C-alpha positions as CSV (number, residue, x, y, z in Angstrom):
1,M,114.3,43.6,67.0
2,K,114.3,47.3,68.0
3,N,116.7,50.0,68.9
4,L,117.1,50.5,72.7
5,K,116.7,54.3,72.3
6,D,113.2,53.7,70.9
7,I,112.3,51.1,73.5
8,L,113.1,53.7,76.3
9,Q,111.0,56.4,74.6
10,T,108.9,58.4,77.2
11,I,110.6,56.6,80.2
12,T,112.3,58.8,82.8
13,L,115.8,57.4,83.4
14,T,117.6,57.7,86.7
15,E,120.9,56.7,85.1
16,L,122.2,55.3,81.9
17,T,125.6,53.7,81.7
18,G,126.8,52.7,78.2
19,T,125.1,53.5,74.9
20,D,121.4,53.3,74.1
21,D,122.2,53.0,70.4
22,I,122.1,49.3,70.2
23,V,119.7,46.7,68.8
24,I,117.6,44.7,71.3
25,T,116.5,41.2,70.1
26,S,114.1,40.3,72.9
27,L,112.8,41.3,76.4
28,T,112.7,39.0,79.4
29,L,112.3,39.0,83.1
30,D,113.7,35.4,83.3
31,S,117.5,35.1,83.0
32,R,117.0,31.5,81.7
33,K,115.3,32.9,78.6
34,V,118.0,35.4,77.8
35,M,119.5,35.2,74.3
36,K,122.1,37.2,72.5
37,G,121.1,40.8,72.4
38,S,118.3,40.5,75.0
39,L,117.2,43.3,77.3
40,F,117.0,41.8,80.8
41,I,114.7,43.6,83.3
42,A,115.6,42.9,86.9
43,I,112.6,43.4,89.2
44,P,112.4,42.8,92.9
45,G,109.7,40.1,93.4
46,T,107.8,38.7,96.4
47,Q,109.9,35.5,96.3
48,L,112.9,36.2,94.1
49,D,114.8,39.4,93.2
50,G,115.8,39.8,89.6
51,H,118.9,41.7,90.6
52,A,120.4,38.4,91.8
53,F,120.3,37.1,88.2
54,I,121.9,40.0,86.4
55,G,125.3,38.1,86.2
56,A,123.6,35.1,84.7
57,A,121.7,37.2,82.2
58,I,124.9,38.8,81.0
59,G,126.6,35.4,80.8
60,K,123.9,34.2,78.4
61,G,124.3,37.2,76.1
62,A,122.2,40.1,77.4
63,A,123.1,43.3,75.7
64,A,121.4,45.6,78.3
65,I,120.1,45.5,81.8
66,V,117.2,47.5,83.4
67,C,117.5,47.6,87.1
68,E,116.6,49.5,90.3
69,S,120.1,49.4,91.6
70,L,123.3,48.9,89.7
71,P,125.5,45.9,90.3
72,E,128.9,46.5,92.0
73,N,131.0,45.5,89.0
74,L,129.8,47.0,85.7
75,Q,130.9,45.4,82.4
76,N,132.0,47.9,79.7
77,E,130.2,46.2,76.8
78,I,126.9,46.1,78.7
79,T,124.4,49.0,78.8
80,Y,122.8,49.5,82.3
81,I,119.5,51.5,82.6
82,R,118.7,52.4,86.2
83,L,115.0,53.2,86.9
84,Q,113.3,54.3,90.1
85,N,110.6,51.6,89.5
86,P,111.4,49.0,86.8
87,A,108.1,47.2,87.4
88,A,106.0,50.3,86.6
89,A,108.1,51.0,83.5
90,L,108.1,47.5,82.2
91,G,104.7,47.9,80.5
92,V,105.8,51.0,78.6
93,I,109.1,49.2,77.6
94,A,107.2,46.2,76.4
95,S,104.6,48.4,74.5
96,N,107.4,50.3,72.8
97,F,109.3,47.1,71.9
98,Y,106.2,45.6,70.2
99,N,105.2,48.9,68.5
100,K,102.3,49.9,70.8
101,P,99.9,47.1,69.8
102,S,97.1,48.1,72.2
103,Q,96.7,51.3,70.1
104,K,96.2,49.3,66.9
105,L,93.1,47.5,68.0
106,K,90.2,48.1,70.4
107,L,91.3,46.6,73.8
108,V,88.6,46.2,76.5
109,G,89.5,45.1,80.0
110,I,87.1,43.3,82.3
111,T,87.7,43.4,86.1
112,G,85.8,42.4,89.2
113,T,85.7,39.4,91.6
114,N,83.4,37.2,89.7
115,G,82.3,37.0,86.1
116,K,85.5,38.2,84.4
117,T,86.2,34.9,82.5
118,T,82.6,34.4,81.4
119,T,82.2,38.0,80.3
120,A,85.5,38.2,78.4
121,T,84.9,34.8,76.8
122,L,81.3,35.7,75.8
123,L,82.6,39.0,74.3
124,F,85.3,37.1,72.3
125,N,82.7,34.6,71.0
126,L,80.1,37.3,70.2
127,F,82.6,39.4,68.2
128,K,83.8,36.3,66.3
129,D,80.1,35.6,65.6
130,L,79.7,39.2,64.3
131,G,82.4,38.5,61.8
132,Y,85.5,40.2,63.4
133,K,88.9,38.8,64.0
134,T,89.2,38.9,67.8
135,G,91.7,38.2,70.6
136,L,91.1,37.0,74.1
137,L,93.3,37.0,77.3
138,S,91.5,35.0,80.0
139,T,92.1,32.7,83.0
140,I,91.4,29.7,80.8
141,L,93.2,30.5,77.5
142,Y,94.7,33.1,75.3
143,Q,93.1,33.2,71.8
144,I,94.4,34.9,68.7
145,D,91.5,34.7,66.3
146,N,91.3,30.9,65.7
147,E,94.6,30.0,67.4
148,S,94.5,29.3,71.1
149,F,97.1,28.8,73.9
150,T,96.6,27.5,77.5
151,A,96.7,30.4,79.9
152,T,99.2,30.6,82.8
153,H,97.8,33.6,84.7
154,T,94.5,35.5,84.8
155,T,96.6,38.4,83.5
156,P,100.1,37.6,82.3
157,D,103.2,39.8,82.7
158,A,103.5,43.0,80.7
159,I,105.9,41.5,78.2
160,R,103.7,38.5,77.4
161,I,100.6,40.8,77.2
162,N,102.2,43.0,74.6
163,E,103.6,40.0,72.7
164,L,100.2,38.5,72.5
165,L,98.6,41.8,71.5
166,H,101.3,42.2,68.8
167,Q,100.4,38.8,67.5
168,M,96.7,39.8,67.5
169,V,97.6,42.9,65.4
170,E,99.7,40.8,63.0
171,A,96.7,38.4,62.6
172,G,94.4,41.3,61.7
173,C,92.4,41.4,64.9
174,D,90.1,44.4,65.3
175,F,89.2,43.8,69.0
176,A,90.7,42.2,72.1
177,F,89.1,41.3,75.4
178,M,91.1,40.7,78.5
179,E,90.6,39.9,82.2
180,V,92.3,42.4,84.4
181,S,93.1,41.0,87.9
182,S,93.7,43.1,91.0
183,H,97.2,41.5,91.2
184,A,97.9,42.7,87.6
185,I,96.8,46.2,88.4
186,D,98.8,46.4,91.6
187,Q,101.9,44.9,90.0
188,H,101.8,47.3,87.0
189,R,101.3,44.5,84.5
190,I,98.8,46.6,82.5
191,S,100.9,49.8,82.5
192,G,101.6,51.2,79.0
193,L,98.4,49.7,77.6
194,T,95.8,51.8,75.8
195,F,92.3,50.6,76.7
196,S,89.3,51.5,74.6
197,G,87.0,50.4,77.4
198,G,86.8,48.9,80.9
199,V,84.1,46.8,82.5
200,F,83.3,46.2,86.2
201,T,81.4,43.1,87.2
202,N,81.2,43.1,91.0
203,L,83.4,43.2,94.1
204,T,83.2,40.6,96.9
205,H,85.5,38.9,99.4
206,D,88.7,37.6,97.7
207,H,92.5,37.9,97.5
208,L,92.8,39.3,101.0
209,D,95.9,37.1,101.5
210,Y,97.5,39.5,99.0
211,H,95.7,42.9,99.5
212,T,95.4,42.5,103.3
213,T,92.2,44.6,103.5
214,F,89.0,44.9,101.4
215,K,89.7,48.6,101.0
216,E,93.1,47.8,99.4
217,Y,91.4,45.3,97.1
218,L,88.8,47.9,96.1
219,T,91.5,50.5,95.6
220,A,93.4,48.2,93.3
221,K,90.4,47.5,91.1
222,K,89.4,51.2,91.1
223,K,92.9,52.2,89.9
224,F,92.1,50.5,86.6
225,F,89.2,52.9,85.9
226,D,91.1,55.9,87.3
227,Q,93.7,55.3,84.6
228,L,91.4,54.9,81.6
229,P,91.8,57.7,79.0
230,E,89.1,60.2,78.1
231,T,88.6,58.4,74.8
232,A,87.6,55.2,76.5
233,F,84.3,54.0,78.0
234,A,83.8,52.7,81.6
235,L,80.9,50.3,82.1
236,S,79.9,49.3,85.6
237,N,77.3,47.2,87.4
238,A,74.9,49.6,89.1
239,D,73.5,46.9,91.3
240,D,76.8,46.3,93.0
241,K,77.3,48.6,96.0
242,N,80.8,49.5,94.7
243,G,79.7,49.9,91.1
244,R,79.5,53.7,91.2
245,V,82.5,54.0,93.5
246,M,84.6,52.4,90.7
247,L,83.9,55.1,88.3
248,Q,84.1,58.1,90.7
249,N,87.4,59.4,89.3
250,T,87.5,58.0,85.8
251,R,88.1,60.3,82.9
252,A,86.3,57.8,80.6
253,S,82.7,58.1,79.6
254,K,80.5,56.5,82.4
255,H,77.9,53.9,81.7
256,F,75.9,51.4,83.8
257,Y,74.0,48.2,83.5
258,S,71.4,46.9,85.9
259,L,68.7,44.4,86.7
260,K,67.3,46.3,89.7
261,T,67.6,50.0,89.1
262,M,67.6,52.6,86.3
263,A,70.6,52.3,84.0
264,G,71.7,52.9,80.4
265,F,71.6,49.1,79.8
266,K,68.6,47.7,81.6
267,G,67.7,44.0,81.9
268,R,64.9,41.9,83.4
269,I,64.7,38.1,83.9
270,I,61.5,36.7,82.5
271,E,62.2,33.0,83.1
272,N,65.2,31.1,84.6
273,H,65.9,27.4,83.8
274,F,68.8,25.0,83.9
275,D,68.9,25.3,80.1
276,G,69.1,29.1,80.1
277,L,67.5,32.5,80.6
278,Q,64.6,34.2,79.0
279,M,65.4,37.9,79.3
280,N,64.3,41.4,78.4
281,I,67.2,43.6,77.5
282,D,66.5,47.2,76.4
283,N,62.8,46.3,75.8
284,R,63.7,43.4,73.6
285,E,63.0,39.7,74.6
286,M,65.7,37.2,74.0
287,F,66.8,33.7,75.1
288,A,70.4,32.8,76.2
289,M,71.8,29.4,76.9
290,L,73.3,30.5,80.2
291,P,71.2,30.0,83.4
292,G,71.3,32.1,86.6
293,T,71.0,35.7,87.7
294,F,74.8,36.0,87.7
295,N,74.8,35.2,84.0
296,A,72.0,37.8,83.4
297,Y,74.5,40.3,84.7
298,N,77.3,38.9,82.5
299,L,75.0,39.1,79.5
300,L,74.1,42.7,80.3
301,A,77.8,43.6,80.5
302,V,78.4,41.9,77.2
303,Y,75.5,43.7,75.6
304,G,76.5,47.1,76.9
305,T,80.1,46.6,75.9
306,A,79.1,45.6,72.3
307,V,76.8,48.6,72.0
308,L,79.5,50.9,73.3
309,L,81.9,49.4,70.7
310,G,79.5,50.5,67.9
311,Q,77.7,47.2,67.1
312,D,74.0,47.0,66.0
313,K,71.7,46.1,68.9
314,E,69.6,43.6,67.0
315,E,72.7,41.8,65.8
316,I,74.1,41.8,69.3
317,L,71.0,40.1,70.8
318,T,70.9,37.6,68.0
319,G,74.5,36.8,68.6
320,I,74.1,36.5,72.3
321,S,71.3,34.0,71.9
322,R,73.8,31.6,70.2
323,L,76.5,31.9,72.9
324,H,77.6,29.2,75.3
325,G,79.3,29.9,78.7
326,A,83.0,29.5,79.5
327,E,84.4,26.1,80.4
328,G,83.9,25.2,84.0
329,R,81.4,28.0,84.7
330,F,78.0,26.5,85.7
331,E,78.7,23.7,83.2
332,T,76.0,21.0,83.5
333,L,76.3,17.3,82.9
334,K,73.6,14.7,83.0
335,S,73.5,10.9,83.6
336,K,71.1,8.5,81.8
337,M,69.3,8.1,85.2
338,G,68.5,11.8,85.4
339,I,71.2,13.0,87.8
340,T,72.3,16.5,87.0
341,A,75.9,17.6,87.9
342,I,77.2,21.1,87.8
343,V,80.9,22.0,87.6
344,D,81.7,25.6,88.6
345,Y,84.8,27.6,89.4
346,A,83.2,29.3,92.4
347,H,86.0,29.6,94.9
348,T,84.9,32.7,96.9
349,P,82.0,33.0,99.4
350,D,80.0,35.3,97.1
351,A,80.5,33.1,94.0
352,L,79.6,30.0,95.9
353,E,76.5,31.6,97.2
354,N,75.5,32.8,93.8
355,V,75.8,29.4,92.3
356,L,73.9,27.6,95.1
357,K,71.1,30.2,95.1
358,T,70.9,29.8,91.3
359,I,70.6,26.0,91.7
360,N,68.0,26.4,94.4
361,S,66.0,28.9,92.4
362,L,65.7,26.3,89.5
363,R,65.0,23.1,91.5
364,T,61.7,21.7,92.7
365,F,63.0,20.6,96.2
366,N,61.7,17.1,95.6
367,E,65.3,16.3,94.8
368,K,68.5,16.4,96.9
369,L,71.4,18.8,96.4
370,I,74.8,17.3,97.2
371,S,77.7,19.9,97.2
372,V,81.4,19.0,96.9
373,V,83.5,22.0,98.0
374,G,87.1,22.7,99.1
375,A,89.2,25.8,99.6
376,G,92.7,26.6,98.2
377,G,95.8,26.5,100.3
378,D,98.3,29.4,100.7
379,R,95.4,31.8,100.1
380,D,93.0,33.9,102.2
381,K,92.1,31.7,105.2
382,T,89.3,33.9,106.4
383,K,87.0,32.9,103.5
384,R,87.2,29.1,104.4
385,P,84.6,29.1,107.3
386,K,82.4,31.5,105.3
387,M,82.3,29.2,102.3
388,A,81.5,26.2,104.4
389,R,78.7,28.1,106.3
390,I,77.2,29.1,102.9
391,V,77.2,25.6,101.5
392,S,75.8,24.1,104.7
393,V,72.8,26.4,104.6
394,L,72.1,26.0,100.9
395,S,72.8,22.3,100.4
396,D,71.1,19.1,101.6
397,T,74.4,17.1,101.8
398,I,77.9,18.6,102.1
399,I,81.2,17.0,101.2
400,L,84.2,19.0,102.2
401,T,87.3,18.0,100.3
402,S,90.7,19.2,98.9
403,D,90.9,22.0,96.3
404,N,94.5,22.9,95.5
405,P,96.1,22.5,99.0
406,R,99.4,23.8,97.6
407,S,101.9,23.8,100.5
408,E,99.3,23.4,103.3
409,D,97.9,20.3,105.0
410,P,94.5,19.6,103.2
411,E,93.1,18.2,106.5
412,Q,93.8,21.4,108.3
413,I,92.1,23.4,105.4
414,I,89.0,21.3,105.9
415,Q,89.1,21.8,109.6
416,D,89.3,25.6,109.0
417,M,86.2,25.2,106.8
418,M,84.4,23.1,109.4
419,S,84.7,25.9,112.0
420,G,82.1,27.8,109.9
421,I,79.4,25.1,110.1
422,D,76.7,25.3,112.7
423,P,76.8,22.2,115.0
424,A,73.2,21.3,114.0
425,K,74.3,21.0,110.3
426,K,77.4,18.8,111.0
427,N,75.3,15.7,110.7
428,K,74.8,16.3,107.0
429,T,78.5,17.0,106.4
430,M,81.1,14.5,105.2
431,L,84.9,15.1,105.2
432,I,86.7,13.3,102.4
433,V,90.2,14.6,101.8
434,N,90.7,12.8,98.4
435,R,88.9,14.9,95.8
436,N,88.3,12.0,93.5
437,E,86.8,9.9,96.3
438,A,84.7,12.9,97.4
439,I,83.2,13.3,93.9
440,K,82.7,9.5,93.6
441,T,80.8,9.5,97.0
442,A,78.6,12.3,95.8
443,V,77.7,10.4,92.6
444,N,77.0,7.2,94.7
445,L,74.8,9.1,97.1
446,A,72.7,10.6,94.2
447,R,69.4,9.2,93.1
448,P,67.6,9.9,89.8
449,G,66.6,13.6,89.7
450,D,69.2,14.7,92.3
451,L,71.7,17.5,91.8
452,I,75.4,17.5,92.4
453,L,77.6,20.6,92.6
454,V,81.3,20.3,92.3
455,A,82.8,23.7,93.0
456,G,86.1,25.4,93.2
457,K,88.3,24.2,90.3
458,G,86.0,24.6,87.2
459,H,88.2,24.6,84.1
460,E,91.4,23.6,85.9
461,K,93.1,20.3,84.7
462,Y,95.3,19.8,87.7
463,Q,95.4,19.7,91.5
464,E,98.4,21.4,93.1
465,V,99.9,19.5,96.1
466,M,103.2,20.5,97.7
467,G,104.3,22.5,94.7
468,V,103.5,19.7,92.2
469,K,100.6,19.9,89.8
470,H,99.0,16.5,89.4
471,P,96.5,15.9,86.5
472,F,93.0,16.3,87.7
473,D,89.8,17.4,85.9
474,D,86.5,17.7,87.8
475,K,84.5,17.5,84.6
476,K,86.3,14.4,83.3
477,V,86.0,12.6,86.7
478,L,82.3,13.4,86.8
479,M,81.6,12.3,83.2
480,E,83.2,9.0,83.8
481,L,81.4,8.4,87.1
482,L,78.0,9.5,85.7
483,E,78.3,6.9,82.9
484,T,78.2,4.2,85.6
485,V,74.9,5.3,87.2
């Protein structure tokens, strides 16, 4: 509970009707979650406008309303706070309500197209290994030291972020690592947070259904670094063509990591196997149980972040050598007959290409690579043919199937993908709409020594069809099928 006057601290009010000398019991954007004494924040959304639910919120006991425009009939016992942009102010409101938790621990945000989940998860596990109480906000889960919760969004809303950070502070956490999505930046979900550091992984084709153009997508990501304080660090991938662009206008101290060029944190791959990487980092050799060049970049980002957070270099490298990857990120399974299956979350052209190139760099080519790939519905359609073209070039057998079709016809999604495949490669392509059947077919086609990639869903435990999430787990399906061969 907190006094409304304190919650509104530093916020420029357009209009205040009523008194700000009242106690607020909770914050919510959802009128269904209002309780007696709540502050209800009405925000215009892409699908629903919170202003339409002000009456319902008051009916359930809301003591105060934050809104962009006042309702026609004001109730005397209710306080109304009119703001020019409630969405932008929400983060500050939430931070004030929860006593500015991001200032009471070291919060590091990781943004980019690919590698966010793995980098954030590795950092969480590394700092736990180093003996710290640590928090994690990722696509897969939210973790408060040893307590975990299933995640609902890559970056939750500002109220939930601050609530979780407050719980981390209460649990005695020293550090917190969070994925920062472009949607969250654009929708002000991270406003009001104080970051100790920001990490950029890479930028490739994604989310153009939301941002419309690649420039808008880049601008959204860059805004995160533009807003970092002088006291923070900004760590960027120097090998990505946008790596230096990201840090052009940041006030934070600038640092870079690289496999190809000079950088403050330099790495080199010595050997690359399905079991992991032999690397040289800052002139020290180490082994990590994560294969692939993309993981070499993730490990460099983790190493650089840990150094910038004041940790001992030798202890960092020792800790990194004990780390495992995030669930559903290049996760390998093997059958008794020697079939190797890889589950990966790759759902963008670049991520899919990285995974396939990694597999091809590790294989002997005496075996066959069978790839099962789909594309999500209600998302950027332009990446569908690109993904199919990539998989057709880099695989021996292709099975196009459903991912999360959402409200779209899965057969149409597959046809969109097919348009990217060269006619000469269509004879090695199979179309199987049912994802379970597609994976089963891949396993039945495989012979001892062959490789299977199931891409797109990774850690997800559901398949969304027509607004309904049905239980579905790529890894579980594969494990059951591999036991039979």
